[in-house]
C-alpha positions in Angstrom: 64.8 130.4 191.0 62.3 129.5 188.7 60.1 126.2 189.9 59.9 123.8 187.1 56.5 121.8 186.7 56.4 117.8 187.1 55.7 116.0 184.0 52.4 115.1 185.4 51.8 119.4 184.9 53.6 119.5 181.8 51.3 116.6 180.3 48.3 117.9 181.3 48.9 121.5 180.4 49.7 120.1 177.2 46.5 118.1 176.5 44.6 121.2 177.3 46.2 123.2 174.6 47.0 120.6 171.8 47.7 124.1 169.7 50.5 125.6 172.0 52.8 122.7 171.9 56.0 124.6 171.2 58.6 124.7 174.2 58.6 128.4 173.8 54.8 127.9 174.5 55.1 125.8 177.2 57.7 127.9 179.0 55.7 130.8 178.7 52.7 129.0 180.2 54.8 127.9 183.1 56.9 131.4 183.8 60.3 130.3 183.1 62.9 132.6 181.8 66.8 132.3 180.7 69.0 129.6 182.5 66.2 127.5 183.8 65.0 126.8 180.1 67.8 124.1 180.5 66.1 122.3 182.8 62.5 122.7 180.8 64.3 121.1 178.0 65.7 117.9 180.1 62.3 117.8 181.8 60.9 117.4 177.6 63.8 115.3 176.4 63.1 113.1 179.5 59.1 112.7 178.7 60.5 111.9 175.1 62.3 109.0 176.1 59.5 107.9 178.2 57.3 108.0 175.2 54.8 110.3 176.7 55.8 112.6 174.6 56.9 112.5 170.5 58.8 115.8 168.9 58.1 117.0 165.8 60.9 119.8 164.8 59.9 122.6 167.6 57.7 120.8 168.7 55.7 118.2 171.4 52.7 116.7 170.7 50.6 113.7 172.6 51.2 111.1 170.4 48.2 109.3 171.7 45.8 110.3 169.2 43.0 108.3 167.1 42.3 109.2 163.5 39.0 110.6 162.8 37.6 107.6 161.3 37.9 104.8 163.3 36.8 101.2 163.6 35.6 100.6 167.5 33.8 97.9 169.3 30.4 98.9 171.0 30.4 98.4 174.9 27.7 97.4 176.9 25.4 100.3 177.7 25.6 102.2 181.2 23.6 102.6 184.3 21.3 105.5 181.9 21.6 103.5 178.7 24.8 105.4 177.2 26.7 103.7 174.3 30.6 103.8 174.2 32.7 102.2 172.2 36.5 101.4 172.4 38.8 101.7 169.5 40.2 98.4 167.7 43.7 99.9 166.7 44.8 102.3 170.0 48.1 102.7 169.2 49.2 104.9 171.9 50.7 104.1 175.2 48.6 105.6 177.3 45.3 104.6 178.6 42.7 103.9 176.0 40.8 106.5 175.2 36.8 106.2 175.7 34.6 106.9 172.7 30.9 108.6 173.9 28.0 107.2 170.7 25.7 109.8 169.3 23.7 107.7 167.6 21.0 109.6 165.2 17.1 108.7 165.1 17.9 107.4 161.5 20.9 105.1 162.5 20.3 101.7 163.0 19.9 100.0 166.4 23.6 99.0 167.5 24.5 96.8 170.7 27.2 95.1 173.0 29.8 93.7 170.5 28.8 95.1 167.5 31.9 96.7 165.4 31.0 100.4 164.0 33.0 102.9 161.7 32.6 106.0 163.0 33.9 109.8 162.4 35.7 111.2 166.1 35.7 114.4 167.1 38.3 115.1 170.1 36.1 116.7 173.5 37.8 119.7 175.1 39.5 119.1 177.6 39.6 115.9 177.7 41.4 112.6 176.9 38.1 111.5 175.5 36.0 111.3 171.8 32.8 111.4 170.4 32.1 109.1 167.5 29.2 109.8 164.8 27.9 106.3 162.9 29.0 105.7 159.5 27.9 102.3 159.5 28.3 98.7 161.3 31.2 96.7 160.1 29.7 94.0 157.9 26.6 95.4 158.0 25.4 96.4 154.2 21.7 96.9 153.5 20.4 97.5 150.6 19.5 101.7 150.2 16.5 102.4 148.0 15.9 105.8 147.2 12.3 106.4 146.1 8.6 108.1 146.8 6.5 107.1 150.0 2.9 106.2 149.6 1.3 105.8 153.0 -1.3 102.9 153.4 -3.7 101.3 156.4 -0.3 100.0 158.5 2.7 101.4 157.0 3.3 102.2 153.5 5.2 101.4 150.4 8.5 102.7 148.9 8.2 103.4 144.9 11.9 103.4 143.5 12.3 106.4 141.6 15.1 104.2 139.4 14.2 103.8 135.8 13.3 99.8 135.1 12.6 99.2 138.6 9.0 98.7 139.5 9.7 96.4 142.5 8.3 98.1 145.7 9.4 98.2 149.0 7.2 97.3 152.1 7.2 99.3 154.7 5.7 98.8 157.8 3.9 100.8 160.6 6.5 101.5 162.7 9.7 101.9 160.5 8.0 104.8 158.7 9.7 107.3 160.2 7.3 109.5 160.1 7.1 109.9 156.3 4.3 111.1 154.9 2.1 110.4 151.3 4.0 111.5 148.7 7.4 112.3 150.5 11.1 111.4 148.4 12.5 108.9 150.8 15.6 106.9 151.6 15.3 103.6 153.0 17.0 100.3 153.9 16.5 96.8 153.1 15.1 95.0 156.7 15.2 91.7 157.8 16.2 88.8 155.4 15.1 89.0 151.4 11.1 87.6 151.5 10.3 84.5 149.2 7.0 85.8 148.5 5.5 89.3 148.8 7.1 92.7 148.8 10.2 93.1 150.3 10.1 94.9 153.4 12.4 98.2 154.3 12.6 100.8 157.0 12.5 104.9 156.3 16.0 106.0 157.2 15.3 109.7 156.1 12.8 111.9 154.2 13.7 113.9 152.2 10.7 115.9 151.8 9.4 117.3 148.4 11.0 115.7 145.2 11.9 119.0 144.3 13.5 120.4 147.6 17.0 120.9 147.9 18.1 117.8 150.2 16.7 115.8 147.0 18.5 117.5 144.6 21.6 115.4 144.5 20.3 112.2 145.3 17.9 112.6 142.4 21.0 113.0 139.9 22.8 110.5 141.7 20.5 108.0 140.3 19.4 109.8 137.0 22.7 110.0 136.3 23.7 106.1 136.6 26.1 106.7 139.1 27.1 103.5 141.7 26.3 105.0 146.0 25.9 101.9 147.3 28.4 98.9 147.7 28.3 95.1 147.4 28.5 93.1 150.0 31.9 91.7 149.0 33.5 95.1 148.8 32.5 96.1 151.7 33.4 93.0 153.4 37.3 93.3 151.9 37.5 96.8 152.9 36.7 95.8 156.7 39.5 93.2 156.4 42.1 95.6 155.7 44.7 96.4 158.3 46.9 99.6 158.8 50.5 99.0 157.3 53.4 98.7 159.0 57.2 99.3 157.9 58.2 95.9 156.4 59.7 96.8 152.9 59.1 100.4 152.9 61.4 103.6 153.5 60.5 105.5 157.1 59.8 108.7 156.6 57.7 109.3 159.9 60.0 112.0 161.0 60.0 113.7 158.0 57.6 116.8 158.4 54.8 116.5 155.8 51.9 118.7 155.6 48.7 118.1 154.2 47.2 121.7 152.9 43.3 121.0 152.2 39.7 122.5 151.8 38.8 123.3 155.7 35.4 120.4 155.0 37.6 118.0 153.5 37.4 114.6 155.1 40.5 112.9 153.3 43.6 113.8 152.5 45.5 111.8 149.7 48.4 114.2 148.9 50.9 115.8 151.6 54.1 117.7 150.6 57.1 119.2 152.4 60.4 121.4 150.9 63.3 122.6 152.2 66.6 124.3 150.5 68.8 121.8 148.4 72.0 121.1 150.5 74.4 120.7 147.1 76.5 123.1 146.5 76.0 122.3 142.7 72.1 123.9 142.8 72.5 126.7 145.1 69.4 128.3 145.7 67.6 125.4 144.8 64.8 123.1 146.2 63.9 120.4 147.4 60.2 119.5 147.2 58.7 116.1 148.5 55.2 115.0 147.1 53.6 111.9 149.3 50.9 110.1 148.3 48.6 107.3 149.7 49.5 103.9 148.8 45.8 102.9 147.3 47.5 100.4 145.6 48.9 98.4 148.8 44.8 97.9 149.7 42.9 98.0 146.5 44.9 94.8 144.5 44.1 93.9 141.0 40.8 91.7 140.8 39.7 91.7 143.9 36.2 93.0 144.4 37.5 95.9 145.6 39.3 96.8 142.3 36.2 96.1 140.1 34.3 98.0 142.2 36.6 101.0 142.0 36.9 100.6 137.9 33.1 100.7 137.9 33.3 104.1 139.2 36.2 105.5 138.0 36.4 107.9 140.4 34.4 109.9 143.3 31.6 112.2 142.9 31.3 115.6 144.2 28.3 117.6 145.9 27.2 120.4 147.2 25.4 118.2 150.2 27.6 114.9 150.0 30.6 113.0 148.5 29.7 109.5 146.5 33.7 107.8 147.0 34.9 105.3 144.7 36.2 103.5 148.2 34.3 102.8 151.0 35.1 104.8 153.7 37.1 102.2 155.9 39.4 102.9 153.4 38.7 106.5 151.5 38.1 108.1 155.2 40.5 106.0 157.5 43.4 103.6 156.2 44.3 105.2 152.9 43.9 109.1 154.5 46.8 110.9 155.4 45.0 111.7 159.3 47.7 114.0 161.0 50.0 112.1 163.5 48.6 108.5 161.9 51.1 106.2 160.3 49.9 105.9 156.6 51.7 103.9 153.7 52.4 106.6 150.9 54.2 106.5 147.4 56.4 109.6 147.2 58.7 111.8 145.1 61.0 113.7 145.8 62.0 116.6 142.9 64.8 118.8 142.7 64.3 121.9 141.5 66.9 124.9 139.9 66.9 128.2 141.1 64.8 129.0 138.2 61.7 126.1 139.2 62.7 124.0 136.5 63.0 120.2 137.8 66.4 119.1 137.5 66.1 115.5 138.7 63.8 113.5 141.0 63.1 109.5 142.3 60.1 108.0 143.8 60.2 106.1 147.1 57.6 103.6 148.9 57.6 104.2 152.4 55.4 104.9 155.5 54.7 108.5 156.5 52.8 110.3 159.3 51.6 113.8 158.2 52.8 116.5 160.8 49.8 118.8 160.7 46.4 118.4 158.7 46.2 122.2 157.5 43.4 124.3 155.5 44.5 127.1 152.7 42.7 130.0 154.4 44.9 129.2 157.3 48.2 128.6 155.9 47.9 131.4 153.5 47.1 133.8 156.6 50.5 132.1 158.6 52.9 133.6 155.3 50.7 136.7 155.4 51.6 137.3 158.9 48.7 136.0 161.1 49.8 131.9 162.3 47.4 130.4 164.6 47.9 127.9 167.4 48.8 125.2 165.1 50.8 126.9 162.0 52.8 128.8 163.9 55.1 126.3 165.2 55.7 125.4 161.7 55.8 129.2 159.9 59.6 128.8 159.6 60.8 124.9 158.9 57.6 123.8 157.0 55.2 126.7 155.7 58.2 129.2 154.2 59.8 126.8 152.7 57.3 125.3 150.5 56.7 129.1 149.5 60.1 129.8 148.3 60.0 126.5 146.3 56.3 127.5 145.0 58.1 131.0 144.2 61.0 129.2 142.2 57.8 127.4 140.2 56.4 130.3 139.6 59.5 131.6 137.3 59.1 128.2 135.9 55.4 128.1 135.0 55.7 131.8 133.2 58.4 130.8 130.7 56.1 127.2 130.1 52.9 129.7 129.6 50.1 127.1 130.3 47.1 128.4 129.5 45.9 130.7 132.3 42.2 131.2 132.4 40.4 133.3 135.3 37.1 131.4 136.0 35.7 131.7 139.5 34.8 128.8 141.2 31.5 128.9 143.3 30.6 127.6 146.4 27.2 126.4 147.3 27.0 126.4 151.0 24.1 124.6 152.4 22.2 124.5 156.0 21.7 121.1 158.1 18.1 120.9 156.1 19.7 121.4 152.6 18.4 124.4 152.2 21.1 127.2 149.6 21.4 129.2 152.4 24.2 131.4 150.2 26.9 131.3 146.6 30.2 132.2 146.7 33.3 132.7 144.7 35.7 131.0 146.2 39.1 133.3 146.4 42.0 131.7 144.5 45.0 131.9 147.4 48.5 131.6 146.8 47.8 128.6 148.9 46.0 126.9 146.2 48.1 127.9 143.9 51.3 126.5 145.4 49.5 123.0 146.0 48.5 122.6 142.1 52.0 123.7 140.9 53.4 120.8 143.0 50.3 118.4 141.7 51.6 119.2 138.4 55.4 118.6 139.1 54.7 115.5 140.8 52.4 114.3 137.8 54.6 115.5 135.4 57.5 113.3 137.3 55.6 109.9 137.3 54.5 110.0 133.2 58.4 110.6 132.8 59.8 108.0 134.9 57.4 105.6 133.0 58.3 106.5 130.2 62.0 106.2 130.8 61.4 102.4 132.3 59.1 102.4 129.3 56.5 100.7 131.8 52.3 100.9 130.2 50.5 103.6 131.9 47.6 105.9 131.2 48.5 108.9 130.4 46.2 112.3 130.8 45.8 113.9 127.0 44.4 117.3 126.3 44.5 117.5 122.2 45.2 121.1 120.6 42.0 123.0 119.7 40.5 121.9 116.5 40.9 125.1 113.8 37.4 125.6 113.3 36.9 126.3 117.3 40.0 128.2 117.3 38.7 130.4 114.0 35.3 130.8 116.1 37.1 132.6 119.0 39.3 134.8 116.9 35.9 136.0 115.3 34.3 136.5 118.9 37.8 138.5 120.2 37.8 140.7 117.0 34.3 141.4 117.8 35.2 142.7 120.9 38.4 144.9 119.6 40.9 142.0 120.4 43.1 140.0 118.0 44.2 136.4 118.4 47.6 135.4 116.5 46.7 133.6 113.0 49.1 131.8 110.7 51.0 129.3 112.8 51.0 127.1 115.2 48.5 127.6 117.7 50.1 127.5 121.8 49.2 128.5 124.7 51.2 131.7 125.1 48.8 132.7 121.7 45.7 132.7 124.0 46.9 133.7 126.9 48.5 136.9 125.2 44.3 137.0 124.2 43.3 136.5 127.6 45.8 139.2 129.1 44.7 142.0 126.5 41.2 141.0 128.2 41.9 141.4 131.3 40.3 144.3 133.5 37.8 145.0 130.8 34.1 144.6 130.1 34.8 141.7 127.9 37.5 139.7 130.4 34.5 136.7 131.5 33.3 137.1 127.6 36.7 136.2 126.3 37.9 133.3 129.4 34.7 131.6 128.2 34.7 131.5 124.8 38.6 130.5 125.3 37.4 127.7 127.2 34.4 126.5 125.1 37.7 125.9 122.1 39.3 123.2 124.4 39.1 119.5 123.5 37.9 117.7 126.7 40.8 116.6 128.0 40.6 112.1 128.6 43.0 109.1 129.8 45.2 106.8 127.2 47.1 104.4 126.9 48.8 106.8 123.8 50.9 110.0 124.9 49.3 112.7 122.8 50.5 115.6 125.2 48.6 118.2 127.4 48.3 121.1 125.5 46.5 123.2 128.2 49.2 122.6 130.9 52.0 123.1 128.1 53.8 119.6 128.7 54.5 117.0 126.9 54.0 114.3 129.6 52.0 113.9 131.8 49.8 111.3 133.9 47.2 111.5 137.3 49.4 110.6 140.0 48.3 112.6 143.2 44.9 111.4 143.9 44.5 107.6 143.7 41.7 107.8 146.6 39.2 109.4 144.5 40.3 108.6 141.0 41.0 105.4 139.0 43.8 106.6 136.8 46.0 107.4 139.3 45.7 103.8 140.6 46.7 102.5 137.3 49.8 104.9 137.6 51.2 104.0 140.8 50.5 100.3 140.2 52.8 100.9 137.3 55.0 102.5 139.2 55.6 99.0 141.9 55.7 97.1 138.7 58.7 99.7 137.4 60.3 99.6 140.4 60.4 95.8 141.8 58.5 96.7 144.8 56.3 94.1 145.5 52.8 91.8 143.8 50.7 94.8 143.8 51.7 96.1 140.7 50.1 95.9 137.2 49.3 92.6 135.8 49.2 91.4 132.5 45.4 91.3 132.3 45.7 94.7 133.5 48.2 96.1 130.9 45.8 94.3 127.8 43.2 95.9 129.1 44.3 99.4 129.6 42.5 100.9 126.1 39.2 99.7 127.5 40.1 101.2 131.1 41.2 104.4 129.7 37.7 104.7 127.6 35.4 103.9 130.6 36.8 105.8 133.4 37.2 108.9 130.6 33.3 108.2 130.5 33.0 107.7 134.2 34.0 111.4 134.7 32.1 113.1 131.8 29.1 111.6 134.1 30.1 112.6 137.1 30.8 116.4 135.6 27.3 116.3 133.8 25.5 115.1 137.3 27.7 117.6 139.3 26.8 120.4 136.8 22.9 119.2 136.9 22.8 119.5 141.0 24.5 122.9 140.4 21.7 124.2 138.2 19.3 122.9 140.7 20.4 124.1 144.0 20.8 127.6 142.0 17.3 127.4 140.6 15.9 126.6 144.3 18.1 129.4 145.6 16.2 131.9 142.9 13.1 130.6 143.3 12.1 133.3 146.1 13.5 136.1 144.1 10.9 135.5 141.3 10.0 138.5 139.6 13.5 140.5 140.7 15.6 142.1 138.7 18.8 141.1 138.4 22.3 142.0 136.6 24.7 139.5 134.6 26.3 139.4 130.7 25.2 137.8 127.6 26.7 134.5 127.7 25.3 132.7 124.1 23.5 133.2 121.4 20.8 130.7 119.7 18.0 130.4 117.4 15.5 130.3 120.7 17.0 132.9 122.4 20.0 134.3 124.7 21.9 133.1 127.3 22.9 135.3 129.9 25.0 134.3 133.3 24.3 136.7 136.6 26.7 138.5 138.3 26.0 137.8 142.1 25.7 133.8 141.6 27.0 132.8 138.3 23.9 130.8 137.1 23.2 130.5 133.5 19.1 131.8 132.3 17.7 131.8 129.2 15.9 134.6 127.9 13.5 133.3 125.2 13.4 134.7 121.9 9.9 136.1 122.7 11.1 138.0 125.6 13.8 140.1 123.5 11.3 142.0 121.2 8.1 142.0 119.3 10.0 141.7 115.8 11.7 139.3 113.9 15.3 138.3 115.4 17.9 137.2 112.7 20.2 134.5 114.2 23.9 135.0 112.6 25.3 131.6 113.5 28.7 132.6 112.2 28.7 136.0 114.5 26.9 135.0 116.9 24.4 137.2 117.3 20.5 137.7 117.0 19.6 141.1 115.2 16.2 142.7 115.4 14.5 143.3 112.4 13.0 146.2 113.2 14.9 148.1 115.9 18.8 146.8 114.5 19.5 145.7 118.0 22.4 143.5 117.9 22.1 140.9 120.6 25.6 139.0 121.2 28.3 137.6 123.7 29.6 139.9 126.5 27.2 142.9 126.4 25.7 144.2 129.7 22.2 143.4 130.2 19.4 144.1 133.5 16.7 141.0 133.8 13.9 140.1 135.4 13.8 136.7 136.9 10.2 135.2 135.8 10.2 131.5 136.4 13.0 129.6 137.9 12.2 125.5 138.2 14.1 123.4 140.6 13.5 120.0 139.4 14.9 121.3 136.0 17.4 123.5 137.0 15.6 125.9 134.2 15.8 129.4 134.8 13.9 131.8 132.5 14.4 135.7 132.4 12.9 138.7 130.5 15.0 141.6 128.9 14.9 145.3 130.4 18.1 146.7 129.4 20.0 145.7 127.6 23.7 147.6 127.1 22.1 150.7 129.4 19.0 151.4 127.5 15.8 150.3 128.6 13.6 147.4 126.5 10.0 148.5 126.5 8.0 145.4 126.5 4.5 144.9 125.6 1.6 143.3 128.0 2.3 139.9 127.8 5.9 140.0 128.4 6.8 140.3 124.5 8.9 143.7 123.8 9.0 146.2 121.3 12.8 146.3 121.1 14.4 150.0 120.9 11.5 150.8 118.7 11.6 151.8 115.1 13.4 154.8 113.7 11.0 157.7 112.8 10.7 157.6 108.5 12.7 154.4 108.5 11.1 151.0 107.7 12.8 147.5 108.3 14.1 147.3 105.1 16.1 150.4 105.3 17.1 149.7 109.4 18.5 146.2 108.2 20.6 147.6 105.7 21.9 150.5 107.8 23.0 147.9 110.4 24.3 145.9 108.1 26.4 148.4 106.8 27.7 149.7 110.0 28.6 146.6 110.9 31.2 145.9 107.9 32.1 149.6 108.6 33.3 148.5 111.5 35.0 145.4 110.6 36.7 147.4 108.1 38.3 149.8 110.4 39.4 146.9 113.3 41.5 145.4 109.6 42.8 148.9 109.4 43.8 149.3 112.8 45.7 145.8 113.0 47.8 146.3 109.9 48.3 149.8 111.5 50.0 148.3 114.4 
């Protein structure tokens, strides 16, 4: 007879093996087979009833887990000086875990009784945690970014902020080893002085102001992105408490999961899908999308609300995030962490078998994420290689999500949103902030699945608020202007493609062009040119539709942790459903025009800062390769030279006109070409080139290139970097050569027109 393990043995095994918590895993571990499985099931049920285990679908998990960001109270130091802390929001029924604090040299001193916000990591094979300090609760010293100037007793910090001429004095014991001329981050030390320079302590040395680690901080200050929260904002965030069930639907048993990048620190959306059990919709699907209920914590008129509106959105850099909300909210109470009750606003959407949405409803609830997953492991699971975490979720959670996505793909194909193929770069950094690699992110079905679900939820929000005649902010993307479409058409024709003319431009026409170019040498050119022909999306209380997504009604609902626009939509849903007093108030409604203009501008500001930072990181990465040859394509031309997008990194560099050739180059604005007066060489977007990296400037992000090969032919260079082009033809002068080139171009255009008419 098979020996059934004791309850203590089962609990210990689950604690040691959190990723293998299905009943079959437990049975396999203890060698339980056949009828003995019934006895095991009974023991597991008893453990569940006693509160030791929590069943979620087919898995059993220890409910006594802390969220990855938690508020702690520091204990008295141990005999050896080590610091530990206890969680202030322990919800488990077991023994309260101990958090062992790991402090860095730059962390401020903390002592017994201090309340801190910390990022936690479970210690392997144990109930305790390691904690790393984010900040002290109620302690919000001013931060300064500046150049350190050494002195006889310490030194000074000269801020890099424009318009700030106030220097800060650093005592000898607070320099953190900073050297003269280094870029440093410092914080205010002690109360503000009535007379003399204020005091500061250096908390981080960033080294050379042009070094990679300094790049994002410089961009933050250069573009005026607020990165320090005022005291009253921090105080409000610290006073926030977890939400209970009162006035909410209980959704804690629904196996909603978050699917994010592997390095995500916050989770603001979760999803779940299952077949529709309505016999009238056989083969249909039900999709739930649950979004963090930020509106509960960020009320109109509060300091938190004013600061969130001022920032407009979070800003993302390769090495840091400047959040819209303080860590206490963005990384903790508003983040849908695995196994932790969190407030949400959810939408239930019914899909026909062809993926068309046939109904939806909104709900304000309390959820508990069944798992925090990342894109790669979800994709691997559906491709036949589940891991310990995704295996128990495969049949009941992951496969239904992909089934619903398959239906949505059919609806998308019919709708024909703009289908650009523009790979996204990922810059990977070392701990020192140096670029270790530049990769292009894979576009997995797991990414597309989440994108389609979020688009659907955004549409549902806009439709509901429209039907209820509620004020809101729409996400608007207007049709491209005629002149930009004409320019795109000329670019397409120069590459041998056609773009429909004489009719109302629709995304399906642009997709036909993109599909024709796919797989050819001109694919990147056509994609980039199509993108450049688009207008910039913005926020507006008036609805002008979303051209790129081919949608009549669209609003941002799915990311209120990082976008103020989504918070406005959440408040509108709360007001229109009568869910509470934390919805849109009359003052906000009257001010929607100004809010829309402001957050559209903060979005553009963040995009510019992120792009500048990426350029600087790439320039720093390539600075060690000056003098080497690289391949790429002409991405644009101007009177002063040609731009090249490099194949390996996607970085953009400039070939100055002097490095194209020693001859005069004629710039044709309409044709987007540069033509050599003597050689007849034509430089235009889409052409393959080999270039030499002549200069890389990390401070500005600029790359300067020299042309080596053009369309497979070597370009001769004069001493000093001025080229001869491809040389003159014997017996032919410049004027004759120019006439010949123009005749050839005219003949080529005529042939293209005849070919199109022949079709």
